[in-house]
N, C-alpha and C positions, 0 to 999 in steps of 0.2 A: 504494500500500500504506500502510495506517495502522497505528499501534501499537495503538490501541484502537477497537473498535466499541462504542459505548454505546447500548444498546437502552432507550429511554425518556428523555424530556427533563424529567422531574420534578426535584425538588430533589436527590435522591441522584445521579442521572446527570449533572446539570448541574454540580454541585460537583466531581464526579470529573473531568469533561471540562475544567473551568476550571483545576483544580489541576494536572492532568497536562500540560495545554498550557503552563502557566507554567514547567513543568520540562522543556520541550523536546520533549514527546511530541506526536505527530500523532494527532488524534482525529476521528472522525466520529460524529455523534449522529443516530439515527433515532427517529421516533415515528409511531405509526399514526394519531394524531389530526391535525387540521389546524392545530394550534397547539402551541407549546412550553409548558412549565410543569406538565404533568401535572395533578394535582388542585388545585394552588394557583393555577391560571390565573384571572386576573381580567380583565374587559373593562369599558370605560367606556360607560355608556348614559345619555344625558341628563345627563352630568356626574357620574354616580354610579358608583363602582367596584363592580361586581357579582362576587361570588364564585360562579363558575358551578357548582362542585362542592361546595357546602356551605361553612359558615363556617370560616375559618382565622384564628385569633388566635395570633400568635407570642408565646410566653412561655418563659422559661428562667431558671434560677438561675446559669447559667454566664456570667460576664463575657466570656470568650473567644468563646463562641458569639454573644452579643449584639453584640459589636464586629465579629465576622466578617460578620454579616448587615447591619450598619449601613454597611459600606463600599459596599454596592450600592444602598441607599435610606435615606432618612430616615424614621424611624418616628414615628407620632403617639403620644399618651399614652392611647389607648383602654384602658379597663379592662373586662374581661368580667364583667358582672353580669346573668346570665340570670334571667328570670322563669318560674316554673312556673304553668301555668293548669290548674286542675282544675274542670271545669264553669264556674261563674261566679266562682270564687275564684282569687285571685292570691297567689302565695307567692314569697319571695326564695330564691334558690339561690346557693351551697350552703346546706344547712340551718343557719340561724343564729337569733339571738334575734328578728329580724324575723319569720322563719318561725314560730317557736314562739309568739310573741305573737299572730299572726294566727290560728293554729290553736287555741290553748288560752286565750289571754288572759293568759298568764303575763308577768311583768315582769322578774324577776331570773333570773340564771343558775341559782341554786340551785332555784328553782321549776321551771325547764325540765328540769334534770337529774332532779329528783324525779319529774316526770311521765313522762319516758322510762323511768326505772328501774322505776317502778310497772308500766308496760305490758309491759316485758320480763319482769318477775317474774310477771305474770298469764299471760303466754304459756307459761311453764314449759318452754321449749325448752332442753334441756341439750346435745344433740348434733344440730345442724342437718343434715337429710338432703337438703335442696334449697335453691334460692335463696330461696324465700319464707320458709322457717324461718330461714335465715341473716340475711336482712334484718330480720325482726321481732326477732330476738335482738340486733340492733345498734341499732335506732332505734324499736322499738315498733310497734304495729299502726296507729295513725293516720297517721303519716308514710309507712309502707309502703303502705297502701291508697290514699292520695291521690296520693303523689308518686313512688312507685317501681314499683308493680305494673304498671299499665297501660303506662307508658312502656317498661319493661323487656321486657314481653311483645311489644310492637310491634317493638322493636329486634331481638329475637332470633327472632321468629316462632314462639315456643313458650310454653306456660304456665309461669309461674314455678315451679310445683310439679314441672315436668318438667326444669328446668334445674339443673345441679349447684351445690352451695353455694359452691364455691371461686370462682365467677365474681365474687361480691361478697365480697371479703376484708374490706373496710371500706367505710363510707359516711362522707363528710365531714360532721362535725357541729361547729359552732362555737358557743360560748357567748358570743359577742360580736355587736355590731350591725355586722358587716362583710360587705358584699355582694360583695366581690371574690372571684370564683370560684377564681382561682389563688393559690397561695402563693409563686410565683416572684418573684424580685427585679425582673426585667425583663419588660415586657409592652407590646405595641403592635401596630399594623398599619401597613405601609409606606404613606406618603402617595403616592398615585398607583398603588397596587395592587402585587400580587406579580409580575405578568408582566414588568415592567421589570427585576426582579432576575435572572430567568432569562435575559432577553435580553442583559443585561450580562455574565453568566457565559459565554454562548455566543458573544459577539461575536468574529468572526474564525475561528470553528470551523465546519467543514462540517456543515450540518444538513439532513436530508431529512425532510420531513413527509409525512403520508399514506402512510407506508411500513410495511407489516406485515412484521415479521421472519419470521413463519412462512410467508408466501406466497412469499418469496424467500430462504429460509433458507441454502441452500448458497452462493448467489451473494453474499449479504451477509456471511456468515461468512468468506468467502475474502478479504474486503477488508482484514482486520486480523489482527495476530498474536494478540490477545486480545479477548475479549468481556466487557463489563460488562453484565449482564442484570438489569433491574429489573422484569421481568414475573413471571408466576406460575411458580414453580419446577417445579410438577408438569406444567404445559403444556410447558415446555422439554424435559422428559424424556418427553413424549408419554404422560403419565399411566400410566407403566409399572407403578407400584405401586397405582394407583387415584387417584381425584380427592380433593384437599383441598377442604374446604368453606369458603365465603365468604358474607358478607352483602353485598347490593348496595343501592343507593339509586336512587330515582327523584325527579327534581326537577320542580316546576311553578313557573315564574316568571311573575309578572304585573306589568304596568306600570300603575300606578294614578294617576289624576288627582287626587291629594290630597297634601297636604304631609306628613302624618304619620299612618301607618296604625295602629301599635301602640305607639309611644312607646319602643321598646327594640329593640336589634339582634337579640336572641335571645329568643323566647318558646317554652318547651317545653309541649307539650300532653300531659298525663299520663293522660288518660282513654283507655281502650282503644278506646272506640267512635269516637274521632276518629282517622281512618286515618293522618294524618301525625304525626310526632313533634315537629316544631317548625316555626315560621315565622321566616325571617330577613328583617329589613328592612335592606337593605344600607347605606342612607345613614347609619344610626346608628353604623356603624363609623368614620365620619369624625368625629373629635373636634370638638365645637363646631358640628355641622351644623344645630342648631336656633337659631343666632344670626341676626343680621340677614341679609337677602338670601338666605334659605334657599331651596333648590330647591323649587318649587311642586308637583313630582311626586315619586313614590317608586316603588321597585321591591321586591317581596317574592318570596320563594321558599319554597314548601312542600316539606318533605323527607319522603319516604315510604320506609321500609325495605322491601325485597323480598327474596325468595329468589333467590340467584344462580343463573343458568342460563348456558349457553354463549352467548357473544355479549354478555352484560351486563358492565358494569364491576365488578370485584370490589373492594369498598372495605374490608371488614374481614375478616381471617382469624378463623376460629372456633377459638380455642385451647383446646379441651377435650382430655381425655385421648386420645380416639380420633384426633383430627386431629394432635395433637402427636406421637403415636407414628408416624403415617404420614409426617409431615414429617421425623422422625428418619431414616427410610429414604432419603428424597431428599437429606437433608443428608449422609449417609454417602456417597452416590453423588457428590455435588458435591465432597466432600473428596478424591476421587481425581482430580479434574480439575486440569490445570495451565494450561488455556487459558481457562477461564470463571470469572468472578467474579460472585457473586450479591449483590444489594443491594436496599435499600428494603423497604417493607412486604410486598410480594408475593414478592420474591426470598428474603427471610429468614423469611417467614411469621410475622410478628410485628407487633403494633400499635406504631406509633411516633408520638409527637408530632413537630412539625417540628424542634424543637431536638435531639431524639434522632437524626433523620435527618442533620442537619448533623454531629453528633458521629460517627456511624457512617461517613459519607462521608469525613470528614477522616482518621479512623482507617484506613479502607480505603486511602486514598492513601498514608498513611504506611507501612503494611505492604507495599503493592505496590511503591512506589518507593523504600522505605528512606530516607525523609527525615523 
């Protein structure tokens, strides 16, 4: 008999298991995949750490969270500076003075501000009714059409005019020549990948891989006093109120016999006609990878957003009004439980960055174990 059955070996579940075990609780962790780590799983291929389920760059403004993660691995000094590609044009992201200079030839922040304000005024949008109008009212027509429209429509699988305006509450605009995508104080990627972090958290804890909770639900649930569930909350309740909506991803990974494919870890493709949203070149996550003795080969991954269907991995909750109202019903049902704890992006039906997951997991442990 265990104190906790943790369903899912991603960051949330692994932190909970680690912290509960430290406090004398007996935990068992199950995962339907053949490996631990959930979506932050990395594997080494030809000396390159490959992010199997998309790019994961750890960033946070919390010193507590940063130091917590650094006890499990040493982080490099990687800085996320993605490039946006529109046809044959390349732009820096987030939108900054390098972006504006390339797009309009402006040199000073005042020139860039004037150009954006002129386009916003010309659009004449006072009350945005959809995502397209909201974006144009924030950054003007040029930036929207080249760098926002196609990428957003691919990501959501719907036309921008059909998406609600609140999805884009703001767009990051900087009037400096700063290509650092994040504003957080701490940023980096663990040297040696993320999997080692999860393995250290779960060291000495019973782990069962390739174990689907729903195929052996009663038997597995009987193993422990309580369940920490990081899967889809609507699936746990057998979709009794209906299905929540998610976006999924499909990845195509290629091993190339060249030293340097695109010169950057992340290149976003903002044209709608290009079916993938970005290409990840994994070796560039390793700081200094282009120095002497560089690996002569490289690994790239193309990322395709797709409509989620049963059997697919759900990556992003669709937090529009309809789905949030449906989730509220499941949340009310969950609040009546005394044996089940929901956590993570799918259990709480909310988008989280990794640092948010760490905070949520630690808070959950504190609330549950009163420590």
